C-alpha positions in Angstrom: -20.8 -17.0 -13.9 -20.4 -15.0 -11.0 -17.8 -15.3 -8.2 -20.3 -16.7 -5.7 -21.5 -19.2 -8.1 -17.7 -20.5 -8.7 -16.9 -20.6 -5.1 -20.2 -22.8 -4.6 -19.3 -25.1 -7.4 -15.9 -25.8 -6.4 -17.2 -26.5 -2.8 -19.6 -29.3 -4.3 -16.9 -30.5 -6.5 -14.2 -30.9 -3.5 -16.7 -32.3 -1.4 -17.9 -34.9 -3.9 -14.2 -35.8 -4.5 -13.7 -36.2 -0.9 -16.6 -38.3 -0.4 -15.6 -40.5 -3.6 -12.2 -40.9 -2.1 -13.6 -41.8 1.5 -16.3 -44.1 0.7 -16.2 -45.0 -3.2 -19.6 -43.1 -3.8 -21.1 -40.0 -3.6 -24.7 -39.7 -2.1 -26.6 -36.8 -0.9 -25.8 -37.2 2.7 -22.0 -37.8 2.2 -21.9 -34.8 0.0 -23.4 -32.6 2.5 -21.5 -34.1 5.3 -18.2 -33.3 3.2 -19.5 -29.5 2.5 -19.9 -29.2 6.1 -23.8 -28.9 6.2 -24.4 -32.1 8.0 -22.4 -33.4 11.1 -21.6 -37.3 11.3 -23.7 -37.5 14.3 -26.8 -36.2 12.3 -26.2 -38.7 9.7 -25.7 -41.5 12.5 -29.2 -40.2 13.8 -30.9 -40.6 10.5 -29.6 -43.8 9.9 -31.1 -44.9 13.3 -34.1 -43.1 12.6 -33.3 -40.7 15.2 -35.1 -37.4 15.5 -31.7 -35.7 16.2 -31.2 -35.4 12.2 -34.5 -33.4 12.0 -33.3 -31.2 14.7 -30.2 -30.4 12.7 -31.9 -30.0 9.2 -34.3 -27.5 11.0 -31.2 -25.5 11.7 -29.9 -25.6 8.0 -30.5 -22.8 5.8 -32.6 -24.2 2.9 -30.9 -21.9 0.6 -27.6 -23.1 1.2 -28.4 -26.4 -0.4 -29.8 -25.2 -3.6 -30.3 -28.7 -5.0 -30.6 -27.8 -8.7 -27.3 -26.0 -8.4 -25.6 -29.0 -6.7 -27.1 -31.3 -9.3 -26.0 -29.1 -12.4 -22.4 -29.1 -10.7 -22.3 -32.7 -10.3 -23.6 -33.4 -13.6 -20.6 -31.5 -15.2 -18.2 -32.9 -12.7 -19.1 -36.3 -13.7 -18.8 -35.7 -17.3 -15.8 -34.2 -17.2 
């Protein structure tokens, strides 16, 4: 693995642990929020079916989310 992958993996794991500690579970919204990719106001807007979240997501760089990498990192974290 390269250094960039290791750093990303560490970010995902730290965010998952923080979300788990804060709320007892880890979902995509909580994970992205703890990674700094979503702000609380965007999550609240989404939960209220507000367009605010859609504007926030449009600003995110989709490549930063790399869902398959997040899934692999979380699978390893959960099994450890």
